[in-house]
N, C-alpha and C positions, 0 to 999 in steps of 0.2 A: 408211325405207331400202328401196330396191328389191331384188329377189331377186339380180340380177347383182352389185350392190355388196356385199350381205350375204354372198354366197357367196365372193367374193374375200377379204373381211375374215376370214371363218371359216376359209378355207383357209390364209391367212397365219398365223392363230393356231395352227393345228395342224401347219403345215409344208407344203411344196410336194409335188408328185408324187402318190403314191398316197393320202396322207392328204387332200390337197385334193380329189382325185377322189371320195374316200369321202364328203366333206361334200356334194358335189353329188348323189351317188347317194342319200344319206339324205334330203336335202330333197325330191328328186323322188319317192321312194317314199312319204314321209310325206304328200305332197300328193295322192296318187292318188285317195283316197276323195272328196276335195273337188272335183277337176276332172273326175272320171268318176262322176257320181252315178247308177250303174246302178239300174234299177227293181228294187226288192226290197220284200217285205212287212216292215214294222217289227213285230217280234215279240219275245216274251219267251223265256226258256229253257224247257225242258220242264216241264210241270205234269202230274201224274198224275190221271186220272179214277179215283175210288175207288168210286163207286156212282151209280146212276141210279134215278129214280122218276118218276112222272107229273109233268111240269112242273118237275122238280128235277134238279140234278146236283151231286155232291159231289166236290171236288178235295182233294188234299193241301194243307196250309197253306203258302202261299208269298205273298210280297208281290204277285205278279201276280194270284193268285186272290182277293186281298182288295181289289183296286182297286174303288172305287165306279164306278157308271155302267154303260154298255152296251158290250159287247165281243164280238168274234168269238173263237172258239177254232177253231184249224185243226190238222190232223194229216195224216200221210202219205196218199197216194192221193187228194189234193184234198178231204179231209174239211173240212166247214165247218159250224159251228153258232153260235148267238148266245145270250149269257147277259146277265143284268142282276140287280140287287137281291141283295145278300148277305142271305140269309134266316137263316143261323145260322153261327156260327163258334166253334170251340173247338180244343183241342190235337189233336183227332182229324181235323179237316178243315174245309173251308169249303163250305157249301151255298149255291148260287145258283139263281135262277129260270132255267129253260131256256126261252127264247123259241121257238126252232125249231132243228131239225137238218136242214139242207136239202141237204147233200151228204155222202155216205159214211155209215158206221155207227159210232156211238159205243158202246163197251163198257167195263166196268170194266177197268182196266189200260192203257187207251189213253193215250199221251203226247201232249199237245196244247201248242200255243203260243197265248198270248193276243195278239191283234193288233187294231188299230183298224178293220180292214176289215169292218165290219158288213154293208155292201151290196156285192154282186158283180154284174158285168155292166153293161149299159147301162141308161138310165132306165126303159125298159119292163120289162126282165127283173127289175130290182131293186125297182122301185117302182110299176109299172103306169102310168107317166106316158108319154104319147105324145111322140115327138121325131122329128126328121129329122137325117140325117147331112148335114153341109155342110162347107165348107172356106173358110178365109180365104186370100187371095192374098198370101203372104209374099214377102219379097225372095229367099228361097232356094227357093220353091216352095209347093205347096199345104199348108195346115196344117189337118188334120181337126178338126172341132168337132161337138158335139151342140147342136142348136138346139131349145129348148122354147118354144112360143108362149105369149103372154099378151096381155091387152087393154091393158096400160099402155104409155105412151110411153117409159118408162125401162126400159132393159135392164140385166141384171146379167151381167157377164163374169167367169167363174170360172176361176181360174188355180191349178192344183195345184202342189204342192211337188216338190223333187227326190227321186228314189228312189221316186216314186209315179206314178200316172197319173190319168186323168179320174175314176176311181172314187172318188177322194178327195172329189170335189165332190157325190157323190150324197146325202150326209146332209142337205144344206141345200136340196135341190130341193123337198121337200114344202112348206116354208114359203114359198118363192118362188112355187110354184104357187098356194097359198092366197091370196097377195097379188096374183095375176094378173100377176106380173112376168115378161116374157120373159127367157130366159137363154141364154147361150152358154157351154158348157164347152169350153175351148180346149186346143190343144196348142201346143208351141213347139219350136224346133230341138233335135234330139236325142231327142225322144219317138218311141215306136214309131208308125210310119206318117207321121211328119213328116220333113222333110229333116234330115240330120245337120249339125251345126256344121262349117264348113270345116276346122277343126283337130281336130275330134273331142272338144273339151273343153266343159264347162260354164263360163259366164263370170259367175256370180253376178248375172245380170240385165243386165250391161253390154251385151250384144248381144240377149239374149232379149226385152227390152222392145219391140224393133221388131216382133217377131212378135205381141205383144199389141196393139200399135198397129194391125197389120193386122186384128185382130179388132174393134177399135173401128171401123175403117173399114167392115168388113162389117156391123156392127150399124147404123151410120148410113145406109149404102146400102140397108139392108133396112127402113128406116122408123123407127128409134129416134130420139127427140128428144134424149135424154141417156143416159149410161151410168154405172153404178156398177161399179168394179173391186173384185173380191173374191178375195184370194189367201191361200194357206197357206205358211208358212215362206219359202223363197226366191221362191215364187209371190207372196207378199205384197210382198216386196222388189221384184219385177218390176213389180207394180202401182204402187208408189211411183215407180219410175223412169219408167214410162209417164206418170204424172200430171205429172211434172216436165219431161219432155223432148218429149212428143209434140206434133206440130203440131195435133192434135185435142184437146188438153187442155181447151179451152173447153167441150167436150161432156161432160166427166167431172164428175158432180155429187156423187160420194161415193166413199169408199174403206172397205172392210172388210179389216182386216189381222189375220190369225190367226197368231200366233207368228212375226212377221216377223224376219228376220235384219237387224239394224240396226248391229251391230258386227262387221264382217267379220273383222278380225284375231283377235278373241276366239273367234268361231265357228270359224275356220280352225284355231286352236290346239286347240280342243276336238275338232274332227274328227280331227286328227292323233293326239290322245291316245286317242280311241276306237279308232283303228287300231293302237294299241300303241306309239306314239311319245310320249315324255314329255320334259320339260325342254328342253334345247337342240334336240333332234331335232324336237319339236313346233313350236318357233319357226321352225326351218328349213323345216318343212313349210308353215307359214303363209306365209312369205316366198316359197317356191317356187310356191305356189298363186297368189299375187299376180302374180309375174313371168310365169308360164306363161300366165295368162289376160289379162294386160295391164290389170287393174283399176286405175283411178285412185282411190286411197283418199281423196284430198283432195276430189275431186268427189263421190264416194259419200258422204262424211261430210256434205256440205252437204245431200244428199237425205235421208239418214237422220235428220238433225236437224230436218227439216221446214221448212227455210228458205224454200222456194218453195211450201209446202203452202197451198192456198187453199180446199179443200172439206171438208165434214164428214167426219170419219174415226173409225171405230169400231176401237179397238185392243184386241184380245183376246190375253192373254198369261198365262203361268204364272210365278209367282215361283220355281218349282222347275224351270223349263226348263233342261235340261242341254246344249242345243245353242245357243240364242240367249239371251244374258244379259238378264234382266228389267230390269236397271238401264238398259239402252239404251232400252227402252220407256218407263220412267219419265222419262228425259231428254227424249224426244220429247214426251210428254204435258205435261211442265212447260214446255217451250219454246213450245208452241202450245196453251195451255189453252182458248182460245176455239174451237178447231177440233177438237182430238183428245179423244175420250172413252176413257179407259183402263179396261178391266174385267178384273180379275185372276181367275184360276182356280187357287187354291192347290192344290198337290198333283198337278196334271196334268202329264203328259209333253209334250214338244214336239209341237205340231200335233195333239194328241189331246184338245183341250179339249171338243169336242162329246161324245166318248166318256165323259169324266169326269162330265159333268152335262148330258145331252141335253135335258132339259126346260127347264132354266134357260138354256142356250145358245140354244135355239130361240126362247124367249119374249123374251130380250134382243134377239136379232136382229130379231124381228118388230116390237118397239116402236121400235127405232132406224130401221128402214127405212120405217115407215109415214109419217112426215112428209115423206119424200123422194119419195113417189109422185106 
């Protein structure tokens, strides 16, 4: 049921006039977070630093401070540090290895947030990797991109998710560099430095895929023989859309999908719930998001089910993802077992799979990419 129809039905159910108008307002408000994915750091609630020692930091005991893997901790005044390895845990606190504190000053009593943003800046600032600024020629204007060179003929096009930026792609650049794979970390409409969407809304990949198609053209015009599309969250969904719809799909030789959004209604309802709307309000928010963006769910379902998928696809997902349901990833893998390799990351949050197990993630990626070189 489309948003306009659903709104009319809901309004009739509660009565005309002010009550009907209220239904429309609720739906629109509940959909705001989905159609306006403003850039923001995904982070936890406050965690208290209890003590510091050489190479160690102790936090109060919270689910966030107990997360396995490698994480940033950030605090006011742009403070930033990186931690990994839980070294000790008891009722008095959680001690982790302190990898580095690169911005600001940490002291006992500092309140921090755990975030996935381990790397900051551009590829040279964050990793010491040389790159050049370039841009794809999109239908709305220039789309900035980082270009990293390599000797292979296959290029990797990296597509960040909503609410983030190109820094999300930094964690995988070292393994691509070791494999000598050229890479483009791209932007799309609505990103900082890129043209705005004409209506100012995000469209769940329904329009953004054309911007990634422009990046594919840039790679091919720059000497690429083939490309691999690699996306996170809705960036992974955009990669699927591009592979299914692009006139240059023949040049796409593989897909890496990290936490893809494959069930739009379910993800939209979860988004509304995270914004504080539950029950009927969450359903109205999901319908409003569909109607405001013009997403064709029937066409999207065909893409999400892999009906037209023809290239090797590495599907990375968490059974505990609270944004994109894991069951949709299982359905895609079951529908296309000869094409899709599903690798679960139990316990990980949405699009933070690398953070939860960086060594495992990197080695899995290296092994999967190697035959495609």
